[in-house]
N, C-alpha and C positions, 0 to 999 in steps of 0.2 A: 635205452637209447643207444644209438651207434657210437662207436669210438669218437666220432666227430663231435658229438654232443655230450660226452661223458662228464665233462666239467660242469655242464649246466644242471646235471642231476643233483649235485651237492650244493648248488647255488641257493642261498637263503632267499633270493628274490623270485617271486612267482614268474615262471617262464614256460613258454610253449613253442613248439616247432610246427609250422603249417606248410602244407603243400596243396594249394588250391583249396578245395572244400575239406580236405582230409587233415585231421589232427594227428600228426606223426608221434609226438611225444609231449608229455607235460611232466614237470618235475613235482616233487613232494610239496614244495612251498605253494605251488598253484593249487594242488589238490586240497591242501589244508586251508587255503584262503577261501575256496569256493565251498568247502565242506562236503565234498564227494570224493570217492576214490578216483585216482588217475585213470584207471581203466575205463571208468564210465565216461569220462571226458573224451578219451581217445576213441570210444565206440560211437560217439555222436559226430555229426558233421559240424563244421564251423558255424553255419547258419543256425543249426539247432541249438548250439551252445550260446550263440548270441541271443536268441529268443528266450532262452531259459535264464541266463545270468545277466543280460543287459536289456531287460524289457523296456525301460524308460528311454533308452538311447537308440533302440533298434531302428527308429525311423531314419536316422542318418548313418548309423554304423553299418547296416546291411548294404546300402548303396555304396558306401566307401569300400567295403570288403569286395563286393562284386566288381568294382572298378579295378582294384588291385589284382583280383583273380584273372581279369581280362588282360593283364599285362601293363596296365597304367601304373605309373610310379606312385607309391604310397606318399602321403603328406609328410612334409618335413617337420621335424620337431615333435613334441609330445602331443598325444591326444588324450583328453580327459574323459573318463568314463565313471558313471555311477554303477558299480557292480552290486548285484543282489545275490547274496549267498543262498545256499540251499535252505537255510533256516529263516530266510526272509530279511535278514539284516542287510543294511546297505553300507557301502564304503566308497569313497571317491579315490580313484587311483589314476596314475598317469601311465598311459600305454605308449611304450617306445618300441621301435622296430629296427631290425638290422638284417642284411642279406644272410641267408643260410649257407650251409656247406655246398649245396647244389644251387644252380641258377634259379630253379623253380621253387626253392624253399625260402621260408621267411621265419625269422626268430622274433617273437614278440615277448616283451617283458612288461609286467605290471608292477609299478613301483608306488609306494606310499606317496601321497602328495608332497612332492619335494618343495612345494611353494608354501609350506606352513609358516615360514618366517615372514614371507611377504603378506600372507593373509593376516598374520598377527599384527604386522605393522599397519596394514590397511585398517584392521579393526580398531587399533589404538587411535589412529588418526581420525577415523570417523566418529569414534566415541567422543574425542576431544571437540570435534566440530559440532556434534549434537549438543554438547554442553553450551557451546557458544551460541548456537541457534536458539536455544531456549531463552537467552537474554536479549534476543533481537526484538524490536518493537514494530517492525514493518515487514511485509512479505518479501520485498525485494532483498532486504538484508539477509533473510533466512536463505533464500535461493542462491544468492551470491556466495554466502558462506559454504553452502553445500557443494556447489560446483567447484569452488576453489579447493576444498578438501579432497575431492575425488581427483581433480586434475593434478594435484601435487603428488599423487601416487602413480603418475605416469599414464593416466587414461584420458582419452578424449571424452568429453561429457557435455550434455545439454539437457535442458528442461523443455519439454514440449507441453505447453499449457493448453488445456481444452477450453475453448472459448465458444460456447454454443455448440454448433455442429462442425466447427473447424478447429484446427490446431494452429497455434502460433509459437514462434520461437521465444523462449524465455532466456534467462542467463545461460551462457555456454562458455566452454573453454575448449577450443579446437586449435589445431595447427592452422596458421594463417593461410596456407595453401588450400586446406580443406574448406575454410570459410569462403575464400575467393572462388573456388570451383562451384560451391553451392550457390553463391550469389550469381555466378555466370549462368547456371542452369535455370534459376528462377527469374533472372533478369531484373533483380531489384535487391536492395538490402534485406538481409534475413529478418530484421525486426519488422519489416513491412509485409512479410510473406504470410498469407493465410492459406492453409492447406485443408481442403475439405476432408472430413473424417473418412469418407468413402475411399479416398486415395491412400489412406494409411490404415488398412484393415487390421494389421498386426497390432497397432496401438489400441484400436477399439477393442480387440480381443483381450488384450492385457487388462484394460480397464473393466471389461465386462466380467472376466474371470477373477479379477482382483488378485492375480498371481503373476509373478514375474516370468518372463520368457528369456531363456539363455540361448544364444545363437552360437553354435560351434563354428559356423562359417558365415561371416557377415555378407559375403557375396550372395549367399542364398537368400538373404533378406530382400534383396533387390526385386525378387519376383513378386513380393507382396506390395511393393510401392508402385502405385499407379500414377507416376508422374513422368514427363518426357525424359528420355535418355537416362532412366534410373540405373540400369545395369552398368552403362558406361561410366556414369558419375561415381557409382559405388566402387567400381574397380580402381578409379583414380584416387578415391578418398581413403580406401581401406586396403592394407596389405593383404596378400593372399591368405596369411595365417591369422588374420584378425578375427577376434571373437567379440560378441556383443551381449548386452543385457538391456532389456526394457522392463523397468519396474514401475508398478502403479504408485502414484501419490494420491492418497485419499485424505480429504479434509472433512471432518464431521460426517464421515461415512459416504461422502459424495466424491465422484471423480474430479480431481484437480488437474492432473496431467500425468506425464510419464517422465521418469528419470532414465535417460538413454546414455549408456556407457559403452565405449568400444576400446579395444586394445589387444595386442597379441598376448600379453601377459595375463589376461583375464581367465580365471579358472572357475569351475563350478563352485568351489569353496568360497572364492572371492565374490562370485556372483551372489551367493547366499548372504554374505555379509552386506553387500550393496542393496539387496532386496530389503533387509532389515533396516538399513540406513534410510531407504526411501520411506519406510513407515515412520521413522523418526522425523524426517522432513515434514511429513504430513502432520505429525503431532506438534511440531514447532509452529507450523502455519496455523493450526487450531489455536495454539497459545496466543499468537499475535491477534487473531480475530477476537478471542475472548477478552484480551486486554483492551482492544479497540471498543468492543461492546461495553465493557465495564466503564471505560472512560466516558463514552457517550451517556451512559446511564447516570454516572456520577455527575456529569455536567448538567443533565436534565434535572436531577434531584436538587443540585445546588441552585439551578435557575428557579425551580418551583419554590424552594425555600426562600430565596431572595424575593420572589414575587409575593409570597405570603407575608414576609416581614414588611415589605413595602405597602401592601394593602392594609395591614394592621396599623402601620404608621399613618397612612393616609386617612384611615377611619378616625383615629384620634385627632389628627390634624384638621380633618373636616369639621369635627365637633367644635374645636377651638376656633376655626375660621368662621363658622356660623355666628359664634358669640362676638368675635371681633367685628365682623361685618355689621352686626346689629348695633353693637355698643359704640363703634368708632365711626362708622360712615355717617350716621345722623349728625353727631357733633361736628364732624369735618365739614359737612354741608353747611351747617350754621356758621362755622368759622369762615368758610370761603365767601358766604353771603356778606358777613360782616366786613371782610376785607374789601369786597367790591364797594360797599358803602363808604368805608374809610377813604378809599382812593379818590372818591368824589369830593372829599372835604378840602376846601381851598386853603384853610388856615394851617394845614399840616406843613411843618417845615421840613428841611432835608432829613433831619434825624427821624422824624415821624414817618416820612415816606420810606426810608430805609428799613425801619422796623416793620412797617406794613408789608414791604416786599419780602422781607425775611419770613414773616408769618405766612404769607401766601406760598412761598417756595416750600416751606416745611410741611404745610398742610397738603400741598399737591404731592410731595414725596410720600407722605403717609397714605394718601389715597392710592398712589401707585402700588405701595406695598400690599394694601388690602386687596387690590385688584389682582396682583400676582398671586397672592395667597389663595384667592378664590379660583384662579385659573389652575392652580396645582391640584386642588381637591375636587373640583366639579367634574361630573361625568362628561366624557367626551363622546359626542355622537357625530362622527364624520359624515359629511354629505358630499360624496365624491363627484367630481366632474373633471374633464380634461384640463390640464394646466401645464405650464412650462416652469420648471424649477428655477432656471436662470432668470426668468422675469421676476420671480419672487425675490431673488437675491438683489437684483438691481433696484427693486422697489424698496427693499429694506435699507439699502444704502442711501436712497433718497430721503428716508425718514430720519436718518441719523443726525442728531444735534450734539449730544454728548457733552463732555467737559470742554472747557475753553481751548484745550490743546488739540481737540479732535480734528479741527480743520487742517492741522499740520500733518496729519497722517496721510500716507499714500495707500491707495486701494488699487487692486487689480482683480479683474474678473475674467477668467479664461474659460469660456464655454465651448465645448467641442461642437463642431458643426453638425455632427450626426446625432446629437443628443435628442432622444424622442420625448414626446409629452408623456405624462403619467396621469393616472386617476387618483385624485385626492381632494380633500376639503381645503379649498383655497384659503379660507379665513384661518383655520387652525395651522396650516403649514406656513402661512405668512407670519403668524405669531411665533412659531418655532424658529423660522429662519431669522426673523428680526432679533430674537433673544440670542441666537448663536452669533450673529454679526455684532450685536451690541456688546456681547461678552468679549469678543476679540478686540473691539475698539477700546473698551474700558481697561483691558489688560495691557494694551500696547503703550510704549513710551512715546513721548513727543518726537515726531520725525520718523516713527516706525512705519512698517509696511504691513498691511493685512492682505493676504493673498487668498483668493477664492477660486476654486476650480469646480466646474460642473461637467460631468461626463457620464456616458453610459457605462454600466458595470454589472456583471452577473445577472443579467435579465432585469435590470432596473436602472436607476439614475443615482449617481453618487455626488454629494457636495462635500468638498474639503475646504475647511477654513483654517488658515495658519496665521499666527501672529508672532510678534517678536518680544512678547512680554516675559515674565519670570518663569513661565511653563507650569507644569503640573507638579504639585508638591510630592514629596516622597511617600506616597500612599497608593493604595489601589486606585487606578484611574477611574474606575466606575463609581467611586464614592463622590466624585464631583457632581454627579447627577442626583444625589440625594438632597432633599429639601434642607435648606439652612446650612449646607456645607459651604464654607467661605474660603476663598483663596486670596482675598484682599480685604483690607480693613473696612473699606466703604461699600462692600457688596451686601446683598440681601440673601444670597444663596437660594434663590427661587427660579431664576431664569433658566438654568440648565435642567432643573427638575421638570419645568414645563416642556422644554425641548424633548426630553426623553419620553414623557407621557404622550405627546402628540405623535412622535415617531412610532412608538409601540402601537398606538391606536391605528396606524396605517400599516402595521405588520412589517415595519422597517427595523433598522438598527442604528445605533449611534455609539461611538466610542471616542475616548480621549487619550492622548499620549503626548509626551514631551518630544520636542524636536531635538535632534542631535546637537545643533548649533544654538540652542536656546529658543524659548517660545513654546507655545502649545499648538497642537494639531487636533482638530475635531473632524471626524469623518462620519457623515450622515448618509445612509443608504435607504432608498425607498423602492419598493417593487413597482413595476409599470401598472399592474392591475392587482391589487390585494385580493386574496382568496375570499376574505370576508373582512368587513370593517368591524373589528372587535372594539368593545367598550373597555377603555383602559382606566 
């Protein structure tokens, strides 16, 4: 080297002096780094050395060198390169530059990645976030945790979710100015934007190759984006030295979206860490979906088990009901006939009349129990036809006689004007609604209020019945629909079981809960047109 560069010869940092395409000098550290004699490096042109030792980066390094050779100013700040040694080993280094001793000369220095500490911090932060993501139980929480972790390391970040053949914005953390500029470009909130995949070919390529793309110059990405004013918007959103990474997110082997990260401090080493993090995001999303699938399957198994237990219980109950119906109904008929004869006897005094009345009342109660018992166990064969659920509710109220204090109750029926008709068996649904209303009446105190609401809901019609009674006891609310489950001393425990069987036969649902201020709430839902009328 000339005396001007004598100090560089002993410098332990790989250094070279360039003049246009000519390599004037290389020091021993650079020759050792690349694994070839310095004379061999000096005998080749700059372009030849780039093609040999920077093969993966040559697509942008060569144009950058050509621009500098034409007299354009070199980029400010470090340039990150993946250097391939003569033996094929790769290393990531930071290329820095400075003016040489002569105006046309340039001194370049290759330094070990001085961002090791930031990469280490980034890795530690993302590992901690990955641990948190694995405990998330919904996809939104996973993605919010991911973008928060990346954003806290000083990067702008967003998730672009692949939705069919379009991309839409998922969780993101950007500078408010960047979001405002993007919304100005699209003319709508980012959450409402749907970008055709064809307009984002670099995202499609990332997902197709299943490999991240590191962008040394974010402004260069603008040429891929086929949206209005892309270049201008990119210039406003990204500093001149901003770099970017687009990493694929795969869930169960299928494209989910792209983790897009930008920032001047992004290095190839950091980009590799973020690419691995995107894989962990996909794994966390898989974990969420597996948990959701397991929960659905567990619920289905539990439902089938409950149905099996209920069917076995009904089979036993059916056998008992048959015996009861045969052994009790005939004597009850005889008793009621005898009561009718006794009522015509003129010589019965007040005491006798009271005794006959009591006998008739108890016989009728027993007959009602037998009838309810048979309703619980007999096969249901719905015969659907159009009907209005609100009309069945009003009809049920008209049939209420109940206890002596029943007339003191207040009733309200609120039916939404747009409530549609539904297909169902009028007789069976009238039976279910009557039992549901009667249950509320019997549970309510004197002077209480029973509220009923009929409204469209979830592709069907919903009936809500609320009372001001003692509410549901401290047990699983679904137990109140089991035969003979009693919530009051004078009940039979069959009415709600009948309600459930009728609703299930119409492919609907019914559930019970306690109201916050006291009382019970029963919510019955029926589809407008059942797929099939199942036998329950």
